[in-house]
C-alpha positions in Angstrom: -50.1 19.6 44.1 -46.7 20.5 45.6 -46.4 17.1 47.3 -46.9 15.3 43.9 -44.2 17.6 42.2 -41.8 17.0 45.1 -42.4 13.2 45.0 -41.8 13.1 41.2 -38.6 15.2 41.5 -37.3 13.0 44.3 -38.0 9.8 42.4 -36.4 11.1 39.2 -33.2 12.1 41.2 -33.1 8.7 42.9 -33.4 6.9 39.6 -30.6 9.1 38.1 -28.4 8.3 41.0 -28.9 4.5 40.5 -28.3 4.6 36.7 -25.6 2.8 34.8 -22.5 4.6 33.8 -22.3 5.5 30.1 -18.7 4.2 30.3 -18.2 0.5 29.3 -16.7 -1.9 31.8 -13.0 -2.0 31.7 -12.7 1.4 30.1 -9.9 3.7 31.1 -10.8 5.5 34.3 -13.2 3.0 35.5 -12.4 1.4 38.9 -13.3 -2.0 40.2 -14.6 -3.5 36.9 -12.8 -6.6 35.9 -12.4 -7.4 32.2 -14.5 -10.2 30.9 -12.5 -12.8 29.0 -13.8 -13.4 25.5 -15.2 -16.9 24.9 -13.1 -18.7 22.3 -14.7 -19.5 19.1 -13.5 -21.7 16.1 -12.4 -25.3 15.8 -11.6 -27.5 18.7 -8.3 -29.3 18.2 -7.1 -32.4 20.1 -3.6 -33.4 21.3 -1.6 -35.5 23.7 1.3 -34.7 25.8 2.7 -34.6 29.4 1.5 -32.1 32.0 4.4 -29.9 33.0 2.7 -27.7 35.6 -0.5 -26.1 36.6 -0.4 -22.6 38.3 -3.8 -21.3 39.0 -5.6 -21.2 35.7 -2.6 -21.8 33.5 -1.6 -25.3 32.5 1.6 -26.0 30.8 1.8 -29.1 28.5 4.7 -30.6 26.7 2.8 -32.0 23.6 3.2 -33.8 20.3 2.3 -31.9 17.2 -1.4 -31.2 16.8 -2.7 -31.7 13.2 -4.0 -28.3 12.0 -2.7 -26.6 15.2 0.3 -26.4 17.3 3.8 -27.7 16.5 5.5 -30.1 18.8 6.6 -28.3 21.9 5.7 -26.7 25.2 2.5 -24.5 25.4 0.8 -22.6 28.1 -3.0 -22.9 28.1 -5.7 -21.0 30.0 -8.0 -23.4 31.7 -11.4 -23.0 33.4 -12.0 -24.5 36.8 -14.5 -26.9 35.3 -11.8 -28.3 33.1 -9.3 -28.7 35.8 -11.7 -30.1 38.3 -11.4 -33.7 37.3 -8.1 -33.6 35.4 -4.9 -35.3 36.5 -2.9 -32.3 37.9 0.3 -34.1 38.9 3.4 -32.9 36.9 4.5 -35.7 34.6 1.0 -37.1 34.1 0.3 -38.2 30.5 -2.7 -36.3 29.2 -5.1 -36.0 26.3 -6.4 -32.4 25.8 -8.7 -30.4 23.5 -8.3 -26.7 23.1 -9.4 -23.7 21.0 -7.1 -21.0 19.8 -7.4 -17.7 21.5 -5.4 -14.6 22.5 -3.3 -14.2 24.6 -3.0 -18.0 24.9 -5.2 -21.1 23.8 -7.9 -22.3 26.0 -8.3 -25.8 27.2 -11.8 -27.2 26.8 -10.9 -30.7 28.0 -8.1 -32.4 29.8 -8.0 -36.0 30.9 -5.6 -38.8 31.8 -4.3 -40.8 28.8 
């Protein structure tokens, strides 16, 4: 009987030690937890422009006005690796792009040579 109680207590303590924290990921005081970027929602807008630079996951594009979206100018976009994988990444390349509005910067969903 004692062995059964001891085994039950040991397994309960082991499960408690492996449990998840009640603190959400990215909360103040948590360590090692990277914040998950929100997935953009809303309409996908299209534009054309010239690729100014790519630094890591940030692409800078000098673009024409986008109907229903950005005014003519230079904009920094976040970009996922899958979007950049087959894109022309040389500064000065003429590009067509699609993006979705998001904070802190819009997110490219497509980038191709024009």
